[in-house]
C-alpha positions as CSV (number, residue, x, y, z in Angstrom):
1,M,-77.0,97.1,34.9
2,N,-74.9,94.4,36.8
3,T,-76.9,91.6,35.5
4,L,-76.8,92.8,31.8
5,H,-73.0,93.5,32.0
6,F,-72.5,89.8,33.3
7,R,-74.4,88.3,30.4
8,R,-72.4,90.2,27.8
9,T,-69.2,89.0,29.4
10,A,-70.2,85.5,29.5
11,V,-71.2,85.6,25.8
12,A,-67.8,87.1,25.0
13,V,-66.0,84.6,27.0
14,A,-67.8,81.4,25.2
15,A,-67.5,83.0,21.6
16,A,-63.8,83.4,22.5
17,A,-63.4,79.8,23.8
18,V,-65.4,78.3,20.6
19,L,-63.6,80.2,18.0
20,P,-60.1,78.5,18.2
21,F,-61.6,75.3,18.1
22,S,-63.7,76.0,14.8
23,L,-60.5,77.4,13.2
24,A,-58.5,74.3,13.9
25,A,-61.3,72.1,12.6
26,C,-61.1,73.9,9.5
27,S,-57.5,73.9,9.2
28,D,-57.4,70.0,10.1
29,S,-59.8,69.5,7.4
30,G,-57.9,71.4,4.9
31,T,-54.7,69.4,5.6
32,E,-56.4,66.1,5.4
33,S,-57.9,66.8,2.1
34,S,-54.4,68.2,0.9
35,S,-52.4,65.3,2.1
36,G,-54.9,62.8,1.2
37,S,-55.0,64.1,-2.6
38,T,-51.2,64.3,-2.5
39,A,-50.8,60.6,-1.2
40,S,-53.4,59.3,-3.9
41,Q,-51.5,61.1,-6.7
42,E,-48.3,59.6,-5.3
43,A,-49.6,56.0,-4.9
44,T,-51.2,55.9,-8.3
45,P,-48.7,55.6,-11.3
46,S,-49.6,57.4,-14.6
47,A,-50.8,55.1,-17.5
48,A,-47.3,56.2,-19.4
49,E,-45.3,55.0,-16.4
50,S,-46.9,51.7,-16.2
51,M,-47.2,50.7,-19.7
52,P,-43.5,50.8,-20.8
53,A,-42.5,48.6,-18.2
54,M,-45.4,46.1,-18.9
55,A,-44.4,46.0,-22.6
56,A,-40.7,45.7,-21.8
57,D,-41.5,42.3,-19.7
58,K,-43.3,40.6,-22.8
59,P,-42.0,38.7,-25.6
60,F,-41.2,40.5,-28.8
61,G,-40.3,39.8,-32.4
62,P,-42.1,38.4,-35.7
63,A,-41.5,34.7,-34.8
64,C,-43.5,35.0,-31.6
65,A,-46.8,35.0,-33.4
66,G,-46.2,31.4,-34.1
67,V,-45.9,30.0,-30.5
68,P,-49.0,28.4,-29.4
69,A,-51.4,30.5,-27.5
70,D,-51.9,28.0,-24.7
71,G,-50.8,24.5,-23.6
72,A,-47.1,23.7,-22.5
73,G,-45.6,25.3,-25.6
74,S,-47.3,28.6,-25.1
75,F,-45.2,31.3,-23.3
76,D,-47.2,30.9,-20.0
77,G,-46.7,27.0,-20.4
78,M,-42.9,27.4,-21.1
79,A,-42.3,29.6,-18.2
80,Q,-43.3,26.8,-16.1
81,D,-40.7,24.2,-17.2
82,P,-36.8,24.5,-17.2
83,V,-35.5,25.6,-20.6
84,A,-34.8,22.2,-22.4
85,T,-38.1,20.9,-21.5
86,A,-39.7,24.2,-22.4
87,A,-38.0,24.0,-25.9
88,S,-39.1,20.4,-26.4
89,N,-42.7,21.9,-26.3
90,N,-42.0,24.4,-29.1
91,P,-42.5,22.8,-32.6
92,A,-40.0,25.6,-34.0
93,L,-37.1,24.4,-31.9
94,S,-37.3,20.7,-32.5
95,T,-34.0,20.5,-34.5
96,L,-32.3,22.2,-31.5
97,V,-34.0,19.8,-28.8
98,A,-32.7,16.8,-31.0
99,A,-29.0,18.4,-31.0
100,V,-29.3,18.9,-27.3
101,K,-30.4,15.3,-26.5
102,Q,-27.6,14.1,-28.9
103,A,-24.9,16.0,-26.9
104,G,-26.3,15.0,-23.8
105,L,-27.1,18.5,-22.4
106,V,-30.7,18.0,-21.4
107,D,-29.9,17.6,-17.6
108,T,-27.0,20.2,-17.8
109,L,-29.4,23.0,-19.4
110,N,-32.5,22.0,-17.1
111,N,-30.4,22.0,-13.9
112,A,-28.5,25.2,-14.6
113,E,-29.6,28.4,-12.8
114,D,-30.2,32.0,-14.3
115,I,-28.8,31.5,-17.7
116,T,-29.6,32.8,-21.2
117,V,-30.0,30.7,-24.2
118,F,-29.9,31.7,-27.9
119,A,-32.1,29.3,-29.3
120,P,-31.8,28.6,-33.3
121,T,-34.9,27.8,-35.0
122,N,-35.5,24.8,-37.3
123,E,-34.9,27.1,-40.3
124,A,-31.6,28.3,-38.7
125,F,-30.2,24.8,-38.7
126,A,-31.8,24.3,-42.3
127,K,-29.2,27.0,-43.5
128,I,-26.2,24.6,-42.7
129,P,-25.5,22.3,-45.6
130,K,-27.0,18.8,-44.6
131,V,-23.8,16.9,-45.2
132,D,-21.9,19.3,-42.7
133,L,-24.9,19.4,-40.3
134,D,-25.0,15.4,-40.1
135,K,-21.1,15.6,-39.5
136,V,-21.7,18.1,-36.6
137,L,-24.7,15.8,-35.1
138,A,-22.3,12.6,-35.3
139,D,-19.4,14.6,-33.6
140,K,-20.4,14.8,-29.9
141,A,-17.4,17.2,-29.0
142,T,-18.1,19.4,-31.9
143,L,-21.8,19.5,-31.1
144,T,-21.2,20.2,-27.5
145,K,-18.9,23.1,-28.5
146,I,-21.5,24.7,-30.7
147,L,-24.6,24.2,-28.3
148,T,-22.6,25.7,-25.3
149,Y,-21.6,28.6,-27.3
150,H,-25.4,29.5,-27.6
151,V,-25.6,29.7,-23.7
152,V,-24.6,32.7,-21.3
153,G,-24.3,32.3,-17.7
154,E,-26.7,35.1,-16.5
155,K,-30.1,36.1,-17.4
156,L,-29.9,38.9,-20.1
157,T,-32.6,41.7,-20.4
158,P,-33.3,43.1,-23.7
159,K,-31.6,46.5,-22.6
160,Q,-28.2,44.5,-21.9
161,L,-28.5,43.3,-25.7
162,E,-28.1,46.8,-26.9
163,N,-24.3,46.8,-27.0
164,G,-23.2,43.9,-25.2
165,S,-20.2,41.2,-25.2
166,F,-20.7,38.0,-22.9
167,E,-18.8,35.0,-22.3
168,T,-20.5,31.8,-23.1
169,L,-20.6,28.6,-21.6
170,E,-18.2,27.3,-24.2
171,K,-15.6,29.8,-22.8
172,S,-15.5,32.3,-25.9
173,A,-17.5,35.5,-26.2
174,L,-20.6,36.5,-28.4
175,T,-21.7,40.0,-29.1
176,T,-25.0,41.7,-29.3
177,A,-26.4,44.9,-30.7
178,G,-29.7,46.7,-31.3
179,S,-32.5,48.2,-29.7
180,G,-36.3,48.3,-29.0
181,E,-37.5,45.1,-30.7
182,S,-34.5,44.5,-33.0
183,Y,-31.4,42.8,-32.1
184,K,-28.7,40.8,-33.5
185,V,-26.1,38.3,-32.2
186,N,-22.4,38.4,-33.6
187,G,-23.8,40.8,-36.3
188,T,-25.6,38.2,-38.4
189,S,-27.9,36.2,-36.4
190,N,-31.3,38.1,-35.9
191,V,-33.4,37.8,-32.8
192,V,-36.8,36.7,-34.1
193,C,-38.6,36.1,-30.8
194,G,-37.0,37.7,-27.6
195,N,-37.5,37.9,-23.8
196,V,-39.1,34.4,-23.4
197,K,-38.9,33.1,-20.1
198,T,-38.7,29.6,-18.8
199,A,-38.4,28.3,-15.0
200,N,-34.5,28.8,-15.2
201,A,-33.7,30.8,-18.3
202,Q,-34.2,33.7,-20.5
203,V,-34.7,32.8,-24.1
204,Y,-33.9,34.7,-27.3
205,I,-34.9,32.6,-30.3
206,V,-32.5,33.4,-33.4
207,D,-32.6,32.7,-37.0
208,T,-29.0,31.8,-37.4
209,V,-26.7,29.1,-35.7
210,L,-23.9,30.5,-33.9
211,M,-20.5,29.3,-34.7
212,P,-17.7,29.7,-32.1
213,K,-14.4,30.9,-33.5
């Protein structure tokens, strides 16, 4: 009797000792699985969250289709050079580049930090009667005034253009309005290729030359 009683007691004690460890193991396993799943969900953004941010960081507008796919004049190529150099590699901005050289502003623009340039296309300059354009190009002071009016001393995001007024390097203000991929400057000049990055500037290519008041 005593022997049988001793064996039963030993078995009960062993079972009592093992049971808490078994429960703890089950509990730990469940916690790890739950927390691991939560961490994974938190670390991985949904596609809906990622895509707008990616899209907002890219150039937009109908004229962007005319930018070369590769080489120095491509979006990737322009991002490597300061703004005046980058513009010189874009065939659609050749008149602007000639005007910048005529005004002696190449180094000024290339050495500036964190600026925004509203860059008129060749077609924008072609809207100005040739006689008037030739006069402007021959008058360095007037040309400098017009060109510096196209430059803002900070990098502007598309969001900032939705309803903005910004002082230019010419010292007077220009206004912007719009949303999505449609923006106007001073109510008349359309952004035809926006959010273009260069090494030191944000560029918005426009279809009309801006004139300071």
